[in-house]
N, C-alpha and C positions, 0 to 999 in steps of 0.2 A: 457541539465539538466534544473530542476525547480527552482534552487535557493534555498534561505533560506526560505522555508515554513515549518510550524510546521505539525507535524502529524493531530493534529486534523482539520488544513486546507483542507489537502488533503484527508482526510476522508470526509468530507462534500460536495466534488466533486466541488471544486473550480478551478480545474486544470484537463486536462485530459492527463494524462500518457501512455505510451507506454512500454511494456517490450521488451526486446532483442529479444524475438521470435515472436513479433507484436502482442501480447494480449495487451488488457486494463488493466492497473494496477488499483486496488481497495482499499482502506483502510477498514480494518474490526476490530471491537473490540469485543474483547470475556472477560466476566467477569469469571475469573477462579482463585481460592485458594485465596478469597477474595480481587483479585486486578483487575483492568481493564488493559487488554493488548490489544496493536495495534498491527496488522501486515499488512504487503501488501502481496496481492494476485493477481496473474495473471489469469484471466477469461479464456484465450485459453489452457494455458499449466497446470494449477492448482498448480504453484509453489507457495510458500509463502518464504517471507524475513521479516525481522525485520522493514525494511526500504523500500521504492521504489527503492532508488538507489541500492540496491541488486539485483534486478531484471532487472536494466537497462544495 
């Protein structure tokens, strides 16, 4: 596990995280409905989760 790291710190690439399927987890931000939303994205399988932990 990555420990206690904020979503924003993960988004900026400070840590390399891998999913349970072996792909790299990246954080993405999308501005929708007047709010900034962050989500985790597996590059290999294209799965999404609210946090990187959801993909580990």
